C-alpha positions in Angstrom: 19.4 15.0 -19.3 18.6 12.8 -22.9 18.8 16.5 -24.4 19.5 19.3 -22.3 18.3 21.7 -24.9 15.2 20.1 -25.3 12.5 22.8 -23.8 14.1 25.4 -25.9 13.6 23.3 -28.9 10.5 21.6 -28.8 6.9 22.6 -28.1 4.2 21.0 -25.4 2.0 18.7 -27.4 -0.5 15.7 -26.6 -2.6 13.5 -28.7 -5.4 15.1 -30.2 -8.9 14.1 -29.9 -11.4 11.9 -32.5 -13.6 14.7 -33.8 -16.8 15.0 -31.1 -19.4 14.0 -33.5 -17.6 10.9 -33.8 -16.5 10.4 -30.4 -20.4 10.7 -29.1 -21.4 7.7 -30.6 -19.3 5.5 -29.0 -18.1 4.8 -25.3 -14.2 4.3 -26.3 -11.3 6.4 -25.1 -11.3 9.6 -27.0 -7.7 10.3 -28.1 -6.1 9.7 -31.6 -3.3 7.7 -31.9 0.5 9.5 -31.4 3.6 8.6 -33.0 6.4 7.3 -30.8 9.0 9.7 -31.8 6.5 12.3 -30.7 6.5 10.9 -27.4 10.6 10.7 -26.9 10.4 14.7 -28.1 8.2 15.3 -25.2 10.1 13.1 -22.6 13.1 15.8 -24.5 11.3 18.3 -22.9 12.5 17.5 -19.1 15.0 20.0 -18.5 18.2 20.0 -15.9 16.0 21.6 -13.4 18.4 20.5 -10.5 15.3 20.3 -8.2 12.2 18.4 -9.7 9.4 19.8 -7.6 7.5 17.2 -9.9 8.5 14.6 -7.0 6.5 16.7 -4.5 3.9 17.7 -6.9 3.0 13.8 -7.4 1.5 11.6 -4.5 3.3 8.9 -5.3 7.0 10.8 -5.3 7.5 9.4 -9.0 10.8 9.5 -10.1 9.6 11.9 -13.5 13.2 13.1 -14.7 14.7 10.0 -14.6 12.0 8.2 -16.8 11.6 10.6 -19.1 15.7 10.2 -19.6 15.0 6.8 -20.4 12.2 7.5 -22.6 14.3 10.0 -25.2 16.8 7.1 -25.0 14.3 4.6 -26.3 15.0 2.3 -23.0 11.6 1.5 -22.1 12.2 -1.2 -19.7 14.8 0.9 -17.4 11.3 3.8 -17.9 9.0 0.7 -16.5 11.5 -0.2 -13.8 11.5 3.2 -12.8 8.1 4.2 -12.7 6.6 0.9 -11.4 9.0 1.2 -8.5 6.9 4.1 -7.1 3.2 3.8 -9.0 1.3 0.4 -9.0 -0.8 1.4 -12.0 0.4 3.9 -13.7 -2.0 2.7 -16.9 -4.7 4.1 -14.3 -3.1 7.6 -13.8 -2.3 8.0 -17.0 -5.2 8.4 -18.1 -7.4 9.7 -15.5 -4.8 11.5 -12.9 -5.1 15.7 -13.0 -1.3 15.9 -13.0 -0.6 17.7 -9.8 3.2 17.0 -11.0 2.9 18.9 -14.2 1.5 21.8 -11.9 4.6 21.7 -10.0 7.3 21.2 -13.0 10.0 23.3 -13.3 9.4 23.9 -16.5 5.8 25.3 -15.5 6.9 28.8 -14.9 6.5 30.6 -17.9 6.1 28.0 -20.9 3.4 24.7 -21.3 5.4 21.8 -18.7 6.0 18.7 -19.8 3.6 16.5 -20.7 4.3 14.0 -18.0 0.8 12.5 -17.6 0.9 11.2 -21.3 4.5 9.9 -20.8 3.4 7.9 -18.1 1.0 6.7 -19.8 2.6 5.9 -22.5 5.3 4.1 -21.1 3.1 1.4 -19.3 1.5 0.7 -22.7 4.7 0.0 -24.2 5.7 -2.2 -21.2 2.8 -4.3 -21.8 3.1 -4.1 -25.6 6.6 -5.5 -25.4 5.8 -7.9 -22.6 7.8 -6.4 -20.1 4.9 -6.6 -17.3 4.6 -10.1 -16.0 3.0 -11.4 -13.3 5.5 -10.7 -9.4 5.0 -13.8 -8.0 6.8 -14.0 -4.4 9.3 -16.6 -4.5 8.1 -17.4 -0.5 5.0 -16.9 1.5 5.4 -15.5 5.0 2.3 -17.5 5.9 0.4 -14.6 6.6 -3.1 -13.9 5.4 -4.7 -9.9 4.9 -8.1 -9.4 4.1 -8.5 -6.3 2.1 -11.5 -4.9 1.9 -12.6 -2.9 -1.3 -11.2 -3.1 -4.5 -10.6 0.7 -5.4 -7.3 2.2 -6.5 -6.3 2.0 -2.7 -7.3 -1.8 -1.8 -6.0 -2.8 -5.0 -2.4 -1.4 -4.6 -2.4 -2.4 -0.9 -3.3 -5.9 -2.1 -0.3 -5.7 -4.7 2.1 -4.4 -2.1 1.3 -6.7 0.7 1.0 -9.8 -2.0 4.7 -8.7 -3.5 5.7 -9.0 0.1 5.0 -12.3 0.8 1.4 -12.8 2.5 -1.3 -14.7 0.6 -3.9 -11.9 0.1 -7.5 -11.5 -0.4 -9.4 -8.9 -1.8 -13.5 -8.7 -0.9 -15.3 -6.2 -3.0 -19.4 -6.0 -2.7 -20.1 -5.3 -6.2 -20.2 -8.1 -9.2 -16.6 -6.7 -10.7 -13.7 -5.6 -9.2 -12.1 -1.8 -9.5 -14.9 0.2 -7.1 -14.3 3.7 -8.8 -12.6 2.5 -11.9 -14.8 0.3 -12.3 -18.3 1.6 -11.7 -17.6 5.7 -12.0 -15.6 6.2 -14.5 -16.9 6.1 -18.4 -14.8 4.2 -20.4 -14.7 7.3 -23.1 -11.9 8.4 -20.4 -11.2 4.7 -19.1 -11.8 1.5 -20.9 -12.9 -1.4 -18.9 -10.7 -3.7 -20.6 -7.7 -1.6 -19.0 -8.7 -2.5 -15.5 -9.6 -6.3 -16.4 -5.7 -6.7 -17.8 -4.3 -5.3 -14.3 -7.1 -7.5 -12.2 -6.1 -10.7 -14.5 -2.5 -10.1 -13.7 -2.8 -9.5 -10.0 -4.8 -12.8 -9.9 -2.1 -14.7 -11.3 0.4 -13.4 -9.3 -1.8 -15.2 -6.5 -4.0 -12.5 -5.2 -7.8 -13.7 -4.4 -10.3 -11.9 -5.7 -13.9 -12.7 -4.3 -16.9 -10.2 -5.5 -20.7 -10.0 -4.7 -19.5 -10.0 -1.0 -20.6 -7.2 1.4 -18.7 -7.3 4.4 -20.8 -6.4 7.0 -23.5 -8.3 5.2 -22.5 -11.5 4.0 -19.9 -11.8 6.4 -19.3 -10.2 9.5 -16.4 -7.6 10.0 -15.5 -9.3 13.2 -15.3 -12.8 11.9 -13.1 -11.2 8.6 -10.2 -10.6 11.7 -10.7 -13.8 13.1 -9.7 -15.2 10.1 -7.1 -13.0 8.9 -3.4 -11.9 10.6 -4.4 -8.3 9.0 -7.3 -6.4 7.8 -7.4 -3.2 5.6 -10.5 -1.1 5.1 -10.6 0.7 1.7 -14.2 1.2 1.1 -14.1 4.4 -0.4 -16.3 7.6 0.5 -19.5 6.6 -1.3 -22.3 8.6 0.5 -22.9 11.2 -1.7 -23.7 15.0 -0.5 -27.3 15.4 -1.1 -29.2 18.7 -1.6 -32.3 18.7 0.8 -34.8 21.3 -1.0 -38.1 21.5 -1.8 -38.9 18.8 -4.8 -35.9 16.5 -3.6 -38.5 13.5 -4.1 -39.4 14.2 -7.4 -38.5 11.6 -10.1 -35.7 12.8 -12.1 -33.5 13.6 -9.3 -30.4 11.2 -9.0 -27.2 11.0 -7.5 -24.4 11.2 -10.2 -22.9 7.9 -9.3 -26.3 6.1 -9.7 -26.7 7.4 -13.4 -22.9 6.8 -14.1 -22.3 3.2 -12.9 -25.6 1.9 -15.0 -24.2 3.4 -18.4 -20.3 1.3 -17.1 -22.6 -1.3 -16.3 -24.6 -1.2 -20.0 -21.5 -0.9 -22.0 -19.9 -4.0 -20.1 -23.1 -6.1 -21.2 -24.0 -6.0 -17.4 -27.7 -5.3 -16.6 -28.1 -2.8 -13.9 -29.6 -4.2 -12.0 -27.7 -3.6 -8.7 -25.2 -0.2 -8.1 -21.8 0.1 -7.4 -22.3 -1.1 -3.6 -24.5 -3.9 -4.2 -27.8 -2.4 -3.5 -30.5 -2.5 -5.8 -30.9 0.1 -8.5 -34.6 1.6 -6.5 -35.0 4.2 -9.1 -34.7 1.5 -12.4 -32.8 2.9 -15.6 -31.9 6.3 -16.0 -31.3 7.6 -19.1 -30.9 11.6 -20.3 -32.2 10.5 -23.9 -34.1 13.5 -25.4 -34.0 15.1 -22.0 -33.6 18.5 -20.3 -30.2 17.9 -17.9 -28.7 19.8 -15.6 -25.5 18.4 -13.6 -25.6 20.3 -10.5 -21.8 20.2 -9.6 -18.5 21.5 -11.5 -16.0 18.8 -11.0 -14.8 15.8 -12.9 -18.0 13.9 -11.3 -19.9 16.5 -12.9 -18.0 16.3 -16.3 -18.2 12.7 -17.3 -22.3 13.3 -16.4 -22.0 15.9 -19.6 -20.3 13.2 -21.4 -22.4 10.6 -20.5 -25.6 12.5 -21.0 -24.4 14.0 -24.5 -24.0 10.0 -25.9 -27.3 9.6 -24.2 -28.7 12.0 -26.7 -29.7 14.5 -24.1 -31.8 17.7 -25.4 -29.4 19.8 -23.6 -27.3 19.5 -21.1 -26.4 22.4 -18.4 -23.2 22.6 -15.8 -24.1 24.8 -12.6 -21.4 25.8 -9.8 -22.2 27.4 -6.8 -18.5 29.0 -6.6 -17.6 31.7 -8.8 -16.3 30.9 -12.5 -12.1 30.2 -12.1 -9.7 32.6 -13.6 -8.5 31.6 -17.3 -4.9 31.3 -15.9 -3.4 30.6 -12.2 -5.2 32.3 -9.5 -2.6 34.6 -7.6 -3.9 32.8 -4.7 -2.3 29.5 -6.0 1.2 30.3 -6.9 3.4 27.8 -8.4 4.5 25.2 -7.6 0.7 24.9 -5.8 -2.0 23.3 -7.2 -3.7 25.7 -9.8 -7.1 27.6 -9.2 -8.1 28.2 -12.7 -11.1 27.4 -15.2 -10.8 23.4 -16.7 -12.4 22.8 -19.9 -13.4 18.5 -20.2 -13.6 17.0 -23.7 -16.9 16.3 -22.3 -17.5 20.3 -22.0 -16.1 20.6 -25.7 -19.1 17.6 -26.9 -21.7 20.3 -25.9 -22.0 21.9 -22.5 -23.7 25.1 -21.2 -21.9 25.8 -18.3 -23.1 28.1 -15.5 -21.5 29.8 -12.4 -22.3 31.6 -9.2 -25.7 29.4 -8.8 -27.8 28.7 -6.3 -30.1 25.9 -6.5 -33.4 27.1 -5.0 -35.9 24.2 -5.6 -36.8 21.3 -7.5 -40.1 21.7 -9.6 -42.2 19.1 -11.0 -46.1 18.2 -11.8 -49.0 16.4 -11.2 -47.2 12.7 -11.2 -44.4 13.7 -9.0 -42.4 14.1 -11.9 -39.4 16.2 -12.5 -40.2 19.3 -15.0 -38.1 22.5 -13.9 -35.1 23.8 -11.6 -35.7 26.8 -9.7 -32.2 28.8 -9.7 -31.1 32.4 -8.8 -27.5 34.0 -9.4 -25.5 34.6 -6.5 -22.3 36.9 -5.4 -19.4 36.3 -3.1 -18.4 38.8 -0.4 -16.2 38.8 1.8 -17.8 39.3 5.5 -15.6 39.4 8.6 -13.0 37.5 6.6 -14.7 34.9 5.5 -16.5 33.9 2.4 -20.5 34.5 1.5 -22.9 34.1 -0.8 -25.8 36.9 -1.1 -28.8 36.3 -3.8 -28.8 38.7 -6.3 -31.8 40.3 -6.5 -34.2 39.7 -9.6 -32.2 36.4 -11.1 -34.6 33.9 -9.7 -35.2 31.7 -13.2 -36.6 28.1 -13.5 -34.4 26.6 -16.0 -36.2 23.5 -18.3 -34.9 20.2 -16.1 -36.0 17.0 -16.6 -33.3 15.1 -15.0 -31.1 16.6 -12.6 -27.5 14.5 -11.3 -26.0 15.6 -8.2 -22.3 15.4 -8.9 -21.7 17.4 -5.8 -19.0 15.2 -4.6 -19.4 12.8 -1.1 -18.9 13.2 2.3 -17.7 10.1 4.2 -17.8 5.9 3.9 -20.9 4.2 4.4 -21.4 3.8 8.4 -24.0 1.8 8.5 -23.2 -2.6 8.3 -19.2 -3.2 8.2 -18.2 0.2 10.0 -20.9 -0.1 12.8 -19.5 -3.8 13.6 -16.3 -2.8 15.3 -15.6 0.3 18.0 -13.2 2.3 15.1 -13.8 5.3 15.9 -14.6 8.6 13.2 -13.1 11.9 12.9 -15.1 14.8 12.3 -16.0 14.5 8.8 -17.2 10.8 9.4 -14.0 9.1 7.9 -12.6 6.1 9.7 -9.9 7.8 12.1 -6.6 5.9 12.3 -2.3 6.5 13.4 -0.7 5.5 10.6 -3.2 3.6 8.8 -4.0 1.9 11.8 -7.4 2.0 13.3 -7.9 1.9 17.1 -9.0 -1.6 16.7 -6.3 -4.6 16.9 -5.4 -6.0 13.4 -7.8 -3.1 11.4 -6.1 -0.8 9.0 -7.8 1.6 6.4 -6.9 3.6 3.4 -7.4 5.8 0.7 -10.7 7.7 0.6 -12.4 5.8 3.4 -9.4 7.4 5.7 -8.8 10.5 4.3 -11.7 11.7 2.5 -13.0 12.2 -0.9 -9.6 12.5 -3.3 -7.7 11.5 -6.0 -7.3 8.2 -7.8 -3.3 8.8 -7.5 -3.9 9.7 -3.6 -5.9 6.7 -3.3 -2.8 4.0 -4.5 -0.4 6.1 -2.5 -2.5 5.8 0.2 -2.5 2.1 -0.5 1.0 2.2 -0.9 1.9 3.3 2.7 -1.1 1.5 4.6 0.6 -2.0 2.9 4.0 -1.3 4.3 2.5 -0.3 7.7 0.5 -3.7 7.6 4.1 -5.5 6.4 5.5 -3.9 10.0 2.8 -5.1 11.7 2.8 -8.8 10.7 6.5 -9.2 10.2 8.6 -6.2 12.5 9.8 -4.8 9.5 9.4 -4.0 6.0 11.1 -3.6 2.8 8.5 -2.0 1.1 9.0 0.4 -0.7 7.8 4.3 0.9 7.6 7.5 -0.4 8.4 9.0 3.1 11.1 6.7 3.8 13.8 8.3 1.1 14.1 5.0 -0.5 14.9 5.4 -4.3 14.6 3.6 -7.5 18.3 2.1 -8.1 17.9 0.8 -11.8 19.1 -3.1 -12.1 
């Protein structure tokens, strides 16, 4: 390594956040400048660990020790070449990935792990700054045409890889802008949309065609698509939100989290929020948290995004509730290194102002005579093990009604939308309602699937991995072989 003793000499350090009182006045990314020399110092902490478990921790198999070494030695071209050999979009993962690679870092056994996510973001941004990221236009075309349905991270990754292989790729998106979850799910204070637009522009320069406001299954039948293309990749994501069918669910003021978030993302981009991220009309009008008591139901990242957005709307109060017990402050014994740890995580949005409650059962949405939400009836629960399985038990006497004029359901997604596209072809669904596939190929000829539509709701980094692996299978289907990289084929980057 560039500095074998670096992990003994330097402590983990990350960019600081802007002051909370300042950052809630805008939707720009929340980080302050971080000196390049400090990033090199963080790269120097990567130790000569022998077996780099970070490779397995990363769903993409990023070659982390090597790009850390290149950063420490100020070789940004080599660092970017290594990084881009396994990750099509490090500018996304470097901002919004929970970094399972860091959880698997060998240094993390008894010290703070290497700041891999920050280094990854620094590499790609430095590469753009130095003009190292250029359109990768295939020298020859194969004559094969591939349609990619859905422009989230899985669809974009599949499109990029298939175009790299020389196929002519068209990406169909039912929303009015490209990006899927990246565009309309993740707030700008975590991922500014200029970052997405920069990558889409580059992909267009590489020859990829994007068609927005085109709903496959409505505007174009999937059967017609299969007729006009040599292969089709379904990467529409997991878009049906998990509902909470309790009394009062129909009250005005109870909304899926994604409807709230996608509206605000449109406003930030100066787009009138008339049509949602699925290409459908907003049925409930504008949703604002301003002056309201907001309760976010669900303790994950989407819930955290709702908290940050509500703070920027100037909500009267923000509370986030979770059915499960409060996680431990440190890594739970049930998830030892190098597994992804079960532990308490506090986001920048929580730090801006939020009351968090765990082991809470939501019993009823309470409203007035006008049908408007006014409160949320909850009760505390405890978790007990019965016949070897966890079971929740309501604690007597803990029922109460919390004031609430806006309730946001951030409990995840159950499966892709079945109506429309998936009903038009006899694709098989698994027990969870996701599209069933064997090596990313569905039971229908020429039809492949990748991302959350195949594996269920997951991380952006997993979606990129799925798109890459699916593209390789499509390439083999079309050409009989493939030179595209594949994580499970043991292909490693070799520097020029």
